[in-house]
PATIZA-812938 format. One line per 2 residues: number of its first residue (from 1); their letters; for each residue x, y, z of N, C-alpha, C, O. Coordinates in pm, whole numbers, plus 50000, padded with zeros to 5 digits. Layout:
// residues N
NUM = a = X/Y/Z/X/Y/Z/X/Y/Z/X/Y/Z  ...
***
This chain:
// residues 333
1 = mt = 60091/95036/13635/60064/95157/13561/59989/95129/13421/60040/95151/13311  59870/95081/13441/59807/95029/13305/59687/95106/13270/59616/95146/13362
3 = lv = 59659/95129/13162/59552/95150/13092/59471/95054/12996/59408/95096/12898  59479/94912/13037/59431/94829/12952/59291/94778/13003/59272/94795/13124
5 = il = 59204/94727/12943/59096/94708/12982/59072/94559/13050/59075/94461/12975  59054/94547/13164/59065/94417/13235/58922/94375/13273/58860/94408/13375
7 = rt = 58877/94287/13159/58722/94222/13182/58698/94168/13283/58798/94110/13325  58620/94159/13340/58577/94089/13469/58537/93932/13401/58563/93833/13468
9 = rl = 58484/93920/13288/58455/93779/13265/58593/93739/13199/58676/93817/13153  58600/93597/13204/58724/93530/13173/58753/93531/13047/58661/93558/12969
11 = lp = 58900/93499/12988/58938/93514/12860/58907/93357/12792/58905/93258/12865  58889/93350/12673/58865/93193/12618/58996/93101/12674/59114/93136/12669
13 = nq = 58950/92988/12724/59051/92897/12758/59117/92922/12906/59190/92841/12963  59081/93041/12954/59182/93093/13055/59191/92997/13155/59094/92933/13195
15 = ts = 59336/92984/13206/59368/92895/13301/59384/92976/13442/59397/93099/13446  59382/92890/13557/59405/92972/13690/59575/93044/13689/59679/93002/13639
17 = as = 59544/93172/13772/59651/93258/13790/59787/93166/13851/59904/93203/13848  59744/93060/13897/59845/92970/13963/59865/92840/13915/59897/92742/13982
19 = dp = 59844/92845/13794/59874/92741/13696/60006/92718/13705/60060/92828/13711  60097/92620/13709/60233/92585/13710/60297/92640/13573/60416/92669/13563
21 = ec = 60207/92650/13472/60239/92689/13355/60298/92843/13339/60398/92884/13279  60182/92920/13428/60232/93072/13458/60321/93106/13554/60392/93207/13553
23 = rs = 60316/92995/13663/60350/93030/13800/60511/93128/13803/60549/93222/13873  60575/93053/13692/60719/93118/13721/60737/93259/13681/60810/93341/13736
25 = fl = 60642/93281/13551/60645/93400/13498/60572/93510/13603/60633/93613/13633  60447/93484/13654/60386/93553/13743/60483/93608/13860/60488/93725/13897
27 = yq = 60550/93516/13903/60655/93555/14002/60762/93677/13994/60833/93734/14076  60738/93691/13843/60855/93800/13793/60768/93935/13763/60832/94015/13693
29 = qn = 60662/93971/13791/60579/94058/13795/60631/94190/13846/60590/94299/13808  60726/94169/13935/60764/94272/13999/60891/94361/13914/60947/94464/13953
31 = iv = 60910/94300/13815/61032/94345/13718/61012/94471/13668/61104/94553/13675  60878/94507/13606/60883/94633/13558/60873/94733/13665/60948/94829/13651
33 = pi = 60792/94733/13775/60789/94820/13885/60942/94857/13911/60993/94967/13891  60994/94758/13953/61145/94778/14006/61212/94864/13918/61286/94944/13976
35 = ly = 61208/94875/13773/61252/94932/13678/61204/95079/13695/61273/95178/13673  61096/95078/13731/61038/95227/13745/61124/95299/13873/61169/95414/13870
37 = fl = 61133/95216/13973/61206/95275/14072/61337/95300/14087/61389/95381/14165  61404/95206/13985/61568/95242/13979/61577/95358/13887/61673/95433/13901
39 = mf = 61440/95394/13741/61457/95528/13691/61433/95624/13760/61481/95728/13715  61372/95635/13866/61313/95740/13931/61415/95848/13985/61405/95968/13962
41 = pv = 61511/95792/14059/61606/95893/14104/61696/95956/13970/61722/96076/13965  61732/95878/13880/61794/95932/13811/61719/96051/13701/61766/96153/13649
43 = sl = 61601/95995/13694/61502/96105/13622/61501/96238/13695/61537/96346/13648  61447/96209/13835/61436/96323/13944/61564/96432/13947/61553/96551/13976
45 = ll = 61690/96363/13912/61813/96426/13906/61826/96520/13784/61841/96642/13782  61817/96434/13683/61818/96486/13537/61727/96600/13493/61771/96695/13427
47 = ng = 61583/96588/13535/61487/96678/13529/61506/96782/13650/61485/96904/13645  61542/96721/13740/61553/96855/13836/61649/96975/13790/61626/97096/13793
49 = va = 61750/96913/13752/61875/97013/13695/61813/97083/13564/61811/97206/13565  61773/97028/13474/61688/97067/13382/61567/97206/13394/61545/97303/13321
51 = aw = 61510/97162/13517/61390/97262/13538/61477/97414/13607/61444/97533/13604  61598/97345/13666/61692/97475/13760/61738/97553/13653/61719/97674/13666
53 = vs = 61796/97514/13550/61851/97561/13462/61730/97637/13386/61727/97760/13384  61634/97560/13324/61519/97650/13236/61459/97780/13329/61409/97874/13266
55 = lh = 61464/97785/13454/61431/97862/13552/61502/98010/13534/61456/98120/13560  61614/97978/13487/61763/98067/13471/61743/98122/13325/61821/98213/13297
57 = lk = 61657/98086/13229/61673/98127/13076/61537/98185/13043/61428/98129/13055  61561/98291/13006/61448/98367/12950/61391/98301/12817/61455/98244/12729
59 = st = 61268/98322/12824/61180/98268/12686/61172/98383/12587/61088/98469/12559  61320/98341/12535/61321/98467/12416/61291/98394/12270/61291/98461/12166
61 = st = 61267/98267/12271/61203/98223/12137/61117/98119/12161/61112/98054/12265  61032/98100/12040/60936/97987/12068/61000/97860/12107/60937/97801/12194
63 = fm = 61084/97814/12075/61160/97704/12094/61188/97707/12255/61155/97608/12320  61233/97792/12304/61226/97768/12468/61112/97778/12520/61098/97729/12632
65 = vy = 61007/97838/12462/60881/97797/12517/60836/97661/12514/60779/97615/12613  60856/97582/12401/60824/97468/12400/60901/97362/12513/60850/97281/12590
67 = qk = 61033/97394/12493/61127/97336/12581/61087/97322/12725/61069/97223/12796  61076/97461/12748/61045/97464/12897/60899/97363/12948/60885/97305/13056
69 = ni = 60817/97367/12849/60691/97286/12882/60703/97150/12870/60617/97080/12922  60823/97085/12792/60855/96962/12785/60925/96945/12937/60898/96846/13006
71 = ia = 60999/97028/12973/61084/97002/13113/60959/96987/13238/60964/96910/13335  60857/97076/13206/60746/97071/13293/60682/96933/13307/60650/96872/13409
73 = ad = 60670/96897/13167/60584/96760/13145/60656/96645/13206/60606/96552/13269  60802/96672/13173/60893/96534/13236/60912/96527/13377/60939/96422/13435
75 = vl = 60897/96657/13443/60926/96650/13583/60776/96601/13664/60765/96546/13774  60691/96632/13588/60543/96570/13665/60547/96435/13631/60511/96357/13719
77 = mt = 60583/96387/13521/60564/96244/13497/60665/96161/13609/60640/96051/13657  60773/96235/13633/60844/96171/13731/60811/96149/13877/60849/96061/13955
79 = li = 60722/96260/13894/60675/96271/14057/60570/96156/14058/60558/96086/14158  60498/96136/13952/60383/96060/13951/60442/95865/13945/60377/95782/14008
81 = mp = 60526/95838/13889/60600/95726/13854/60600/95657/13989/60541/95549/13997  60657/95706/14092/60655/95620/14239/60497/95544/14262/60474/95426/14287
83 = id = 60428/95627/14248/60278/95599/14247/60228/95495/14182/60160/95406/14235  60266/95502/14035/60208/95406/13948/60282/95262/13983/60220/95156/13978
85 = at = 60425/95270/14018/60505/95150/14013/60454/95090/14142/60432/94969/14142  60433/95155/14245/60387/95055/14358/60268/95004/14350/60241/94897/14404
87 = se = 60177/95079/14277/60030/94986/14261/60057/94885/14182/59969/94799/14181  60168/94863/14102/60197/94758/13990/60257/94619/14107/60253/94503/14066
89 = mt = 60299/94644/14221/60386/94535/14275/60284/94413/14343/60171/94438/14384  60330/94312/14345/60254/94216/14387/60212/94243/14506/60099/94200/14533
91 = eh = 60266/94299/14583/60197/94313/14739/60200/94463/14746/60303/94527/14768  60065/94524/14722/60026/94667/14736/59927/94718/14805/59839/94636/14830
93 = sk = 59910/94823/14844/59816/94879/14908/59715/94902/14836/59735/94979/14742  59553/94836/14855/59449/94868/14753/59434/95006/14776/59374/95045/14676
95 = ii = 59455/95105/14852/59426/95250/14867/59542/95304/14747/59513/95383/14657  59654/95253/14764/59733/95305/14663/59709/95250/14520/59773/95304/14430
97 = lv = 59628/95154/14490/59595/95113/14365/59489/95190/14337/59496/95223/14218  59370/95245/14404/59273/95332/14387/59334/95477/14335/59293/95545/14241
99 = ls = 59435/95501/14416/59491/95639/14398/59573/95628/14284/59597/95739/14236  59620/95545/14231/59659/95507/14110/59577/95539/13971/59608/95597/13867
101 = cy = 59458/95473/14018/59395/95490/13905/59326/95622/13834/59299/95641/13715  59305/95714/13962/59313/95855/13961/59428/95915/13908/59396/95999/13824
103 = vs = 59536/95907/13921/59680/95947/13895/59723/95918/13759/59774/96005/13689  59702/95775/13710/59746/95743/13609/59732/95806/13476/59821/95815/13392
105 = pi = 59563/95865/13462/59531/95909/13359/59639/96052/13346/59681/96081/13234  59676/96133/13464/59741/96259/13427/59871/96199/13367/59917/96259/13270
107 = fy = 59924/96111/13404/60044/96060/13364/60053/96026/13190/60142/96061/13113  59950/95959/13166/59920/95966/13015/59921/96077/12955/60002/96101/12865
109 = st = 59835/96159/12995/59793/96296/12902/59908/96372/12907/59929/96450/12814  59987/96364/12999/60123/96433/13003/60221/96390/12916/60311/96459/12867
111 = qy = 60198/96269/12901/60319/96188/12804/60255/96261/12671/60333/96340/12617  60150/96249/12621/60102/96290/12515/60137/96451/12472/60165/96495/12360
113 = tc = 60127/96515/12587/60156/96640/12582/60313/96681/12548/60349/96784/12491  60385/96589/12592/60516/96573/12551/60534/96531/12416/60598/96602/12337
115 = it = 60494/96445/12389/60471/96401/12219/60420/96525/12145/60473/96547/12036  60342/96595/12179/60260/96694/12101/60361/96795/12097/60395/96840/11987
117 = ll = 60419/96839/12212/60523/96975/12202/60661/96936/12094/60717/97014/12017  60692/96799/12115/60810/96764/12028/60765/96763/11915/60857/96762/11834
119 = gl = 60646/96762/11857/60560/96774/11720/60598/96955/11701/60674/97010/11621  60531/96999/11785/60546/97156/11765/60679/97221/11742/60700/97306/11655
121 = is = 60778/97169/11838/60925/97197/11834/60999/97155/11681/61096/97225/11650  60962/97057/11592/60956/97011/11479/60933/97116/11371/61000/97153/11275
123 = ld = 60775/97162/11438/60715/97265/11316/60814/97381/11295/60862/97441/11200  60823/97385/11446/60859/97537/11482/61008/97582/11394/61046/97691/11353
125 = rf = 61060/97470/11389/61251/97456/11324/61200/97483/11172/61246/97568/11096  61085/97383/11140/61073/97365/10988/61044/97530/10925/61099/97574/10824
127 = fk = 60964/97594/10996/60915/97717/10970/61023/97844/10955/61030/97931/10868  61096/97823/11064/61203/97927/11092/61329/97862/10969/61404/97943/10914
129 = iv = 61336/97743/10945/61462/97699/10843/61424/97702/10708/61471/97777/10623  61332/97613/10692/61256/97599/10581/61203/97705/10481/61238/97724/10364
131 = mp = 61100/97777/10564/60999/97847/10513/61017/97975/10582/60912/98015/10632  61130/98059/10602/61156/98157/10688/61040/98283/10642/60989/98286/10530
133 = gs = 61013/98369/10736/60908/98465/10673/60759/98430/10675/60673/98517/10665  60726/98277/10690/60589/98256/10650/60531/98219/10767/60612/98170/10846
135 = ll = 60430/98224/10803/60348/98156/10925/60394/98231/11040/60423/98170/11143  60406/98372/11031/60491/98459/11122/60434/98432/11258/60501/98425/11361
137 = la = 60311/98417/11248/60204/98387/11405/60247/98277/11446/60237/98287/11568  60291/98170/11422/60350/98065/11492/60467/98090/11508/60521/97991/11558
139 = qn = 60540/98176/11490/60678/98219/11543/60658/98313/11635/60763/98364/11675  60526/98367/11699/60521/98456/11786/60535/98411/11911/60487/98298/11928
141 = lt = 60602/98479/12034/60596/98422/12161/60483/98421/12226/60486/98337/12316  60375/98483/12217/60258/98485/12262/60191/98384/12234/60119/98324/12314
143 = fs = 60211/98353/12104/60124/98245/12040/60175/98131/12085/60101/98039/12120  60288/98126/12089/60341/97989/12124/60312/97938/12296/60306/97821/12334
145 = kv = 60299/98054/12375/60257/98041/12527/60102/97976/12503/60074/97864/12548  60018/98046/12437/59883/98009/12423/59879/97873/12362/59774/97810/12371
147 = ls = 59961/97831/12314/59927/97736/12222/59979/97589/12294/59931/97477/12276  60110/97634/12396/60139/97538/12472/60041/97493/12581/60019/97376/12612
149 = gs = 59989/97595/12631/59870/97591/12730/59740/97494/12671/59694/97391/12719  59702/97565/12559/59597/97489/12475/59622/97333/12499/59541/97261/12557
151 = vw = 59755/97286/12442/59772/97161/12456/59768/97082/12583/59722/96968/12583  59815/97140/12692/59789/97077/12805/59685/97048/12867/59678/96945/12934
153 = vt = 59567/97150/12853/59440/97186/12882/59361/97091/12788/59280/97022/12850  59364/97066/12640/59303/97001/12577/59329/96847/12581/59228/96780/12556
155 = lf = 59428/96786/12603/59449/96649/12610/59427/96621/12762/59398/96504/12787  59435/96700/12862/59390/96679/12977/59238/96649/13001/59198/96568/13084
157 = cv = 59157/96728/12917/59017/96756/12926/58960/96625/12836/58858/96561/12859  59053/96605/12728/59007/96514/12637/59020/96361/12696/58936/96272/12684
159 = ta = 59108/96355/12743/59184/96207/12791/59180/96185/12925/59142/96074/12963  59214/96270/13006/59257/96222/13153/59138/96243/13280/59109/96176/13379
161 = lp = 59090/96363/13227/58944/96392/13313/58820/96287/13294/58755/96240/13387  58802/96265/13185/58686/96183/13150/58713/96041/13210/58627/95978/13273
163 = nm = 58853/95990/13185/58896/95860/13257/58870/95863/13400/58819/95767/13458  58912/95994/13471/58890/96012/13641/58743/96011/13649/58695/95937/13736
165 = il = 58656/96085/13571/58513/96109/13617/58443/95971/13587/58341/95942/13649  58494/95888/13496/58392/95760/13472/58449/95652/13552/58410/95536/13552
167 = sn = 58539/95698/13617/58592/95591/13736/58491/95595/13852/58534/95608/13966  58365/95584/13829/58271/95635/13950/58185/95509/13991/58081/95526/14054
169 = kp = 58226/95389/13958/58172/95288/14025/58154/95255/14189/58254/95241/14260  58052/95247/14228/58059/95233/14370/58181/95128/14436/58209/95029/14369
171 = iv = 58231/95144/14526/58322/95054/14589/58245/95011/14724/58203/95081/14816  58241/94852/14700/58137/94782/14791/58256/94730/14879/58270/94759/14997
173 = nl = 58340/94651/14808/58454/94580/14932/58600/94616/14859/58630/94566/14751  58667/94687/14914/58810/94751/14851/58893/94626/14833/58972/94633/14738
175 = ee = 58895/94518/14899/58968/94400/14833/58940/94341/14730/59009/94246/14694  58852/94375/14673/58797/94308/14534/58857/94386/14435/58860/94339/14322
177 = it = 58912/94509/14458/58944/94593/14344/59091/94536/14325/59174/94541/14416  59117/94481/14200/59239/94441/14134/59282/94502/14006/59381/94459/13946
179 = sc = 59211/94597/13964/59246/94651/13821/59141/94811/13845/59046/94826/13922  59200/94908/13753/59139/95016/13761/59004/95016/13661/58928/95112/13650
181 = mh = 58993/94913/13605/58851/94881/13510/58756/94827/13596/58643/94807/13550  58784/94791/13743/58683/94758/13850/58605/94904/13862/58482/94910/13868
183 = lk = 58674/94998/13865/58624/95134/13924/58513/95195/13792/58442/95292/13817  58507/95131/13659/58451/95197/13575/58316/95112/13544/58305/94991/13566
185 = ea = 58220/95192/13492/58080/95115/13451/58102/95113/13315/58212/95153/13277  57992/95061/13204/58020/95021/13078/58063/95129/13016/58165/95108/12949
187 = pg = 58008/95279/13014/58047/95400/12968/58221/95419/12990/58300/95446/12899  58244/95405/13084/58384/95419/13118/58458/95307/13064/58563/95341/13009
189 = le = 58438/95212/13064/58514/95104/12953/58524/95135/12802/58623/95126/12730  58423/95167/12776/58397/95206/12623/58481/95321/12588/58572/95319/12505
191 = fh = 58446/95412/12650/58553/95543/12636/58689/95506/12654/58766/95547/12567  58740/95433/12756/58885/95387/12755/58925/95337/12638/59020/95390/12580
193 = en = 58862/95236/12590/58891/95142/12478/58899/95236/12359/58985/95202/12278  58830/95350/12326/58795/95417/12216/58948/95533/12233/59004/95577/12132
195 = ii = 58983/95559/12339/59071/95664/12344/59195/95609/12362/59294/95682/12363  59204/95489/12376/59342/95422/12345/59384/95412/12189/59494/95437/12138
197 = iy = 59277/95374/12134/59304/95373/12013/59306/95507/11897/59359/95504/11786  59234/95620/11958/59262/95728/11909/59386/95799/11949/59425/95902/11894
199 = ln = 59440/95745/12039/59579/95813/12101/59669/95757/12002/59742/95827/11933  59661/95622/11996/59758/95540/11911/59779/95614/11781/59890/95646/11740
201 = gy = 59676/95635/11724/59675/95684/11583/59751/95829/11578/59836/95860/11494  59693/95935/11714/59764/96041/11688/59924/96047/11713/59993/96137/11664
203 = fw = 59970/95960/11781/60118/95930/11798/60186/95912/11671/60303/95946/11654  60092/95841/11555/60181/95818/11429/60141/95933/11349/60223/95944/11258
205 = lv = 60064/96011/11343/60025/96131/11296/60153/96208/11330/60229/96250/11244  60168/96219/11435/60275/96348/11503/60436/96266/11460/60532/96339/11435
207 = sv = 60449/96137/11456/60558/96075/11427/60600/96117/11269/60712/96154/11236  60490/96105/11184/60496/96148/11049/60533/96319/11030/60615/96361/10948
209 = vi = 60471/96385/11103/60524/96535/11095/60656/96553/11146/60735/96626/11086  60694/96482/11272/60845/96484/11307/60927/96478/11200/61003/96563/11155
211 = tv = 60898/96348/11157/60979/96284/11050/61029/96354/10925/61144/96352/10881  60894/96431/10862/60902/96501/10728/60979/96622/10760/61053/96660/10669
213 = cy = 60979/96699/10880/60996/96816/10923/61181/96817/10941/61267/96892/10894  61188/96727/11009/61348/96708/11011/61427/96682/10908/61542/96725/10898
215 = ic = 61361/96596/10810/61432/96551/10702/61486/96703/10597/61597/96737/10554  61337/96770/10587/61342/96885/10520/61442/96985/10589/61519/97060/10529
217 = ia = 61432/96979/10682/61519/97093/10778/61696/97035/10743/61785/97119/10730  61717/96924/10734/61867/96890/10704/61880/96901/10562/61987/96944/10518
219 = kk = 61792/96870/10488/61793/96871/10319/61813/97038/10309/61903/97079/10235  61756/97107/10361/61762/97269/10334/61890/97323/10424/61930/97431/10383
221 = vi = 61959/97275/10531/62089/97340/10537/62205/97289/10478/62307/97355/10458  62190/97165/10449/62292/97112/10372/62273/97168/10234/62385/97166/10182
223 = qs = 62187/97217/10152/62204/97276/10031/62222/97389/10065/62246/97461/09968  62221/97459/10199/62260/97640/10200/62430/97607/10182/62507/97673/10111
225 = yr = 62471/97469/10280/62608/97502/10272/62667/97474/10141/62781/97515/10122  62607/97410/10048/62669/97374/09910/62629/97496/09820/62701/97510/09721
227 = ns = 62532/97583/09835/62503/97713/09753/62592/97830/09799/62620/97924/09724  62639/97817/09937/62748/97893/09981/62879/97865/09930/62971/97944/09952
229 = gs = 62897/97758/09863/63041/97704/09853/63112/97669/09968/63234/97685/09958  63070/97627/10072/63151/97554/10198/63158/97424/10159/63085/97365/10080
231 = kn = 63248/97386/10219/63302/97246/10220/63326/97197/10334/63419/97118/10352  63261/97231/10410/63254/97214/10561/63166/97085/10584/63047/97076/10614
233 = nq = 63254/96995/10562/63200/96832/10540/63143/96810/10685/63027/96773/10706  63245/96839/10795/63214/96815/10924/63075/96886/10984/63006/96831/11069
235 = gn = 63047/97008/10929/62919/97108/10951/62810/96981/10894/62720/96935/10964  62828/96952/10806/62711/96871/10729/62695/96727/10824/62583/96703/10869
237 = qk = 62803/96638/10852/62808/96555/10937/62733/96586/11075/62646/96509/11115  62764/96684/11136/62701/96727/11268/62555/96747/11222/62479/96659/11264
239 = ik = 62508/96831/11155/62374/96838/11099/62263/96690/11104/62152/96681/11158  62339/96584/11027/62281/96482/10979/62261/96407/11111/62162/96340/11139
241 = lr = 62392/96431/11206/62351/96349/11324/62262/96413/11400/62169/96344/11442  62264/96539/11434/62168/96587/11497/62004/96563/11463/61915/96556/11548
243 = vf = 61989/96554/11344/61861/96503/11321/61856/96372/11306/61736/96344/11306  61922/96270/11292/61929/96132/11315/61890/96123/11464/61779/96077/11491
245 = lv = 61973/96163/11563/61940/96173/11699/61799/96181/11767/61743/96098/11840  61755/96305/11723/61604/96338/11740/61509/96259/11706/61422/96214/11780
247 = vv = 61527/96239/11573/61436/96142/11491/61453/95970/11569/61352/95905/11595  61574/95924/11594/61581/95778/11650/61551/95783/11783/61491/95689/11833
249 = vf = 61587/95890/11857/61549/95862/12009/61409/95856/12016/61353/95768/12082  61311/95991/11919/61175/95964/11950/61120/95847/11910/61021/95802/11969
251 = fl = 61170/95787/11813/61086/95657/11744/61142/95510/11859/61063/95420/11888  61274/95511/11905/61321/95429/12005/61237/95416/12152/61220/95321/12228
253 = sf = 61198/95542/12155/61151/95570/12298/60973/95541/12293/60910/95489/12386  60921/95583/12176/60783/95590/12175/60708/95466/12083/60594/95422/12101
255 = gp = 60807/95425/11981/60749/95334/11876/60728/95208/11942/60611/95169/11949  60817/95139/11990/60766/94966/12053/60653/94977/12115/60571/94889/12089
257 = yh = 60611/95087/12217/60516/95074/12289/60388/95097/12190/60282/95045/12226  60391/95164/12081/60286/95188/12014/60246/95092/11932/60130/95059/11907
259 = li = 60379/95033/11875/60346/94909/11782/60291/94786/11866/60217/94699/11821  60333/94792/11975/60257/94655/12075/60138/94698/12115/60056/94605/12117
261 = ri = 60096/94798/12147/59988/94840/12204/59860/94820/12113/59746/94815/12161  59888/94809/11982/59771/94794/11903/59698/94671/11895/59577/94659/11912
263 = py = 59798/94560/11863/59743/94425/11881/59712/94368/12030/59666/94259/12060  59750/94468/12109/59709/94425/12238/59601/94451/12292/59538/94379/12369
265 = tf = 59562/94593/12240/59417/94662/12274/59330/94561/12213/59236/94509/12274  59365/94531/12085/59233/94427/12012/59232/94306/12064/59127/94242/12056
267 = mq = 59337/94253/12122/59326/94109/12195/59268/94131/12322/59202/94037/12366  59279/94246/12401/59219/94278/12505/59083/94310/12503/59015/94259/12593
269 = vn = 59015/94402/12401/58887/94450/12342/58813/94271/12331/58723/94230/12404  58868/94205/12242/58819/94109/12188/58827/93952/12237/58796/93845/12186
271 = sv = 58876/93986/12342/58928/93864/12416/58970/93708/12351/58932/93592/12372  59063/93769/12269/59113/93661/12192/59236/93576/12223/59298/93500/12150
273 = ad = 59254/93607/12341/59400/93518/12391/59358/93374/12404/59249/93329/12440  59487/93302/12360/59462/93181/12372/59447/93120/12512/59367/93030/12532
275 = sy = 59527/93173/12614/59502/93143/12725/59555/93256/12821/59633/93345/12788  59492/93234/12965/59532/93327/13049/59678/93351/13065/59719/93460/13105
277 = ct = 59762/93248/13032/59896/93280/13040/59993/93333/12925/60113/93357/12931  59884/93346/12796/59915/93449/12675/59899/93602/12738/59978/93693/12713
279 = yv = 59795/93613/12816/59733/93735/12834/59859/93821/12913/59909/93930/12886  59892/93715/13032/59967/93764/13099/60099/93801/13044/60159/93902/13083
281 = ls = 60146/93722/12953/60266/93738/12878/60248/93881/12822/60323/93969/12862  60150/93909/12729/60137/94006/12638/60123/94146/12732/60191/94242/12696
283 = kf = 60033/94162/12857/60056/94237/12953/60207/94280/12992/60254/94393/12976  60270/94174/13044/60407/94221/13052/60529/94268/12951/60636/94321/12983
285 = ik = 60476/94228/12806/60565/94299/12715/60505/94464/12710/60568/94570/12710  60349/94439/12706/60313/94562/12711/60361/94706/12827/60377/94824/12798
287 = ef = 60370/94651/12932/60403/94723/13019/60552/94769/13034/60589/94873/13089  60622/94684/12983/60768/94677/12968/60819/94749/12874/60936/94784/12880
289 = sl = 60719/94791/12748/60759/94865/12639/60684/95014/12667/60702/95103/12584  60613/95034/12769/60604/95162/12840/60673/95211/12909/60678/95334/12915
291 = wf = 60757/95125/12990/60863/95163/13081/60969/95215/12975/61034/95316/13000  60983/95154/12873/61105/95177/12771/61027/95349/12744/61083/95454/12772
293 = at = 60929/95339/12703/60878/95441/12638/60907/95589/12759/60949/95699/12724  60881/95560/12858/60908/95649/12990/61037/95683/13013/61062/95784/13079
295 = tn = 61153/95588/12952/61313/95642/12962/61295/95777/12869/61396/95847/12863  61209/95811/12815/61230/95941/12722/61269/96051/12807/61354/96132/12769
297 = ic = 61199/96063/12949/61210/96174/13024/61355/96176/13091/61393/96271/13160  61433/96060/13065/61555/96065/13103/61654/96106/12977/61763/96158/13003
299 = mn = 61625/96088/12874/61664/96133/12733/61653/96275/12731/61758/96339/12722  61538/96339/12737/61536/96483/12696/61619/96562/12742/61663/96640/12657
301 = pl = 61674/96577/12880/61767/96653/12974/61880/96641/12879/61928/96741/12826  61931/96501/12852/62063/96489/12762/62051/96552/12646/62150/96620/12616
303 = ly = 61938/96552/12547/61936/96609/12409/61944/96775/12428/61988/96849/12339  61891/96825/12566/61885/96957/12542/62047/97012/12559/62090/97114/12506
305 = if = 62112/96935/12630/62273/96964/12618/62349/96950/12470/62444/97017/12428  62281/96850/12409/62354/96836/12285/62299/96923/12173/62376/96956/12082
307 = lc = 62147/96972/12170/62097/97021/12079/62097/97191/12104/62124/97276/12019  62060/97215/12240/62048/97346/12266/62171/97415/12301/62221/97374/12405
309 = he = 62230/97502/12245/62337/97574/12269/62303/97666/12377/62390/97680/12463  62190/97736/12391/62186/97835/12506/62155/97779/12613/62166/97851/12712
311 = fk = 62110/97645/12634/62076/97569/12755/62212/97522/12820/62237/97529/12940  62298/97472/12717/62424/97407/12750/62510/97524/12807/62571/97521/12914
313 = ek = 62506/97617/12729/62608/97750/12789/62545/97783/12939/62619/97801/13036  62399/97789/12948/62387/97823/13098/62425/97735/13191/62494/97758/13290
315 = lm = 62364/97598/13144/62427/97512/13249/62568/97498/13284/62590/97444/13392  62682/97543/13202/62816/97527/13230/62810/97640/13310/62843/97627/13428
317 = am = 62775/97751/13268/62803/97893/13351/62749/97872/13506/62820/97913/13598  62655/97825/13526/62584/97750/13647/62653/97691/13731/62659/97712/13852
319 = me = 62726/97593/13649/62764/97479/13742/62944/97545/13760/63019/97502/13847  62977/97633/13678/63103/97707/13698/63084/97791/13819/63175/97787/13901
321 = kl = 62975/97871/13845/62943/97958/13949/62944/97888/14054/63018/97923/14146  62865/97775/14066/62856/97702/14194/62986/97651/14239/63026/97652/14355
323 = gt = 63049/97605/14131/63165/97543/14187/63285/97678/14244/63367/97655/14333  63280/97763/14201/63322/97859/14234/63316/97900/14379/63406/97921/14461
325 = ss = 63171/97906/14389/63128/97973/14526/63166/97863/14627/63196/97901/14740  63168/97735/14600/63201/97616/14690/63358/97624/14740/63404/97591/14850
327 = ee = 63431/97682/14618/63567/97687/14684/63605/97779/14736/63714/97774/14794  63517/97912/14736/63554/98050/14797/63489/98002/14946/63546/98030/15052
329 = hh = 63373/97932/14942/63346/97891/15099/63441/97777/15187/63454/97765/15308  63505/97697/15070/63582/97610/15135/63710/97683/15202/63751/97665/15316
331 = ns = 63767/97777/15096/63875/97878/15143/63866/97953/15270/63958/97971/15350  63724/98003/15280/63719/98091/15411/63730/98021/15537/63755/98075/15645
333 = h = 63707/97867/15512/63702/97821/15660/63840/97737/15657/63880/97680/15759
***
């Protein structure tokens, strides 16, 4: 599962892939795909339950609209995960690799859709708590639905669709395809390089928005407690903990990947790796950090329970109802 630029020309001082110096490491290249396969059932279960609950929740607030879209994004990424993981195994079908080249862009555009929606949730809470009464349009249900749809369409059309269209190089020999970049002509490679850099910058912009919004929200709520004369220190601690959790989970999930991706992309574009072994190691680090970023789809359902009272109540009610139905069925037999 990769969006890296794999040049057909050799890197400076490149050694053979079978060089003893690299061999022991290359034999471990299945580590990351195996991690994806291990994460798949966990993600499928958690996001399946989250989707099940969300279908029984009415979109009565802009927050709920954005949350439902995040759940949809997480489910879609979960379903794509096995295809991309299979294509990264040492022994894989070339057909699966080619399929992955057309499916992976959807995974990445969906991931940035999720990041954008997390940013919109932070803005939504900011305007409701820190600046109530302002930007009423942003708190309108119809507007939030249109905005969510626009995010999906825009990111798909700007990032995924061009990557898929520009993977149009004729396949002469399927066995020669070792990377998605072999399906791209020069315009496709150039677009790919540029979009990686733009998306990286976009992530850090959203990160600043999320951090500022939640810090302002925490200060506003704590100040309201103080102004009301409340000495509810436990309430203040809960607010700080929730803000801390949201920001920390976001940065721990996506931060390492985007920090690593910057030097990796420039190394790839400018072919400045000291050796092929350096390149392979860098690629592994990038892929592992991407896997770590993907674990966010497992963390989100847990955050819904912790942060969304309505979601938690509905989940408990549905589980209780399911338990009651099972007990009645058991007693009837």
